[in-house]
Phi, psi and omega in degrees: 000318180293320176297318180297321180293321177298313176302316181293323176297319176298316182296318180296319177300317179294325180293317183294317181300316178300323182292319180290324175300310179298323181295315179295324178290323178296316179296317178296324180292320180291326178290335182259016180074031178089004180243124177260114181293149181276118182263159176287167184291125184265156173295163182298320180298320178293319175299316182295326178294319179292328179289324184265016181301321177299336180268319188280340181286349181271004181293142176298152184294326182291318176296324178291323176296317175297319179294322174300317180293323180291322175296324179295317178297328180277002180088023179052062182294131176060021181055039182282135169269170177303319181292322179293317180296318177293329175293323177295319179296314180295320179294318178291325177295319180292318178296324175296322178294319179295316180295321177296322178296313182298315179294325175298327179283322186277312189281128178278120180237154181285040174224158181301144185298331180290335173270327187292317187293307179295324178297313179297317178296317181292321181296312181287333173292322177295315179297317179294328181280321182276336183307308180299327179294315177294325175295320180296311183296323174296323179293321178296316180296318182295320180288327176294317177298319178297317180295315181296323182291326185258002185287325181292314179296319178297318180297322174298317177299314180300318178298316180295322182290317183290320182292340180279359180101002178275166182279171178294321180298319181292324175295324177294318178297326177293328176297313180292332178281332182269325189249109174260066181214200184295323179295316179298320178300311182293325177289324175301320178298321180296317180295321178293323176296322180294316181297331181276001173110002178282137174307142187295316179293324179292322177293319178297317179297318177300317178298316180296322178289326184285313185293317178080025174264124184299318180296321175291324175298315179295321180297313180296319180298318181295318177303311181303310182297320177294327177289328179284326185264352181077022178281143175301126185288333183292318176296320177295318181295325179292320174299316183294319179297318176298317178295321179294318176302318179296315182297318177298319178295319178294320178295323180289327176289327178291318180294323177293325178288333179275350184294322182296319180292324181288334180285348182293320184293309178299326180290317178292322183275334186242316189277312186296318177298320178290327175295316178292327175292319175295319185282315187268347182300311179297323178295320178294321181293316177295322179293322176295319175298322180290322177297322180294000000 
């Protein structure tokens, strides 16, 4: 009965999705005077977004804005929009529910089947829904760490380029040519915005606010202030590069000082038990043999 119910649920879901697809096509046909243009082949995420459009279009505007900012901090993976990301989450949750119901029917567990099937479906559905959000947070943290790690070297390169007599834009271009990582991608976005007509300082401030790395934010603020006050930017960049190196050295020293305390837990949990077994094992075996 449960297997039959699962099959019926899948069929009903397919019918509902097909209904919304047909409804969108009818609306598009009516808007175009009864003619539906032939479009090029879309990526899977875009097609999934169009399928889940009735659900994702009801997201609050504030939540959509926050999600768009997080996707931008993550580097716009797979060119996902907020609606597309939510569509992926809903789709993975639905697939997880179907897979959980199937596993609950197939796998024998020491609990009643009427409890096993819905629990398995709900658990895997929750994992499928939460998994993309965790992946997005991990990607954001990885990009922040990558930017923070290469920022001091990029500042040194920018300082050398500006001190040689070139402009700030040429220095930013040299960073994109030298650094093929998250920092180079963000600087490339800034250069594209400048070419499209956005003011240079506004583009830099937007990048600093979007990325969320404190050192990059301080660097951009210093550049903006030097531009407003007329201070030579080369001297300012040299000071910022020296300060970043000092902070990185201080952070490395703090981590080295914490290493001894962090080594206590693996030593107590992994090394000492094995050591006691090796040292006391023969004596325990002899004592047990003598008692026998």
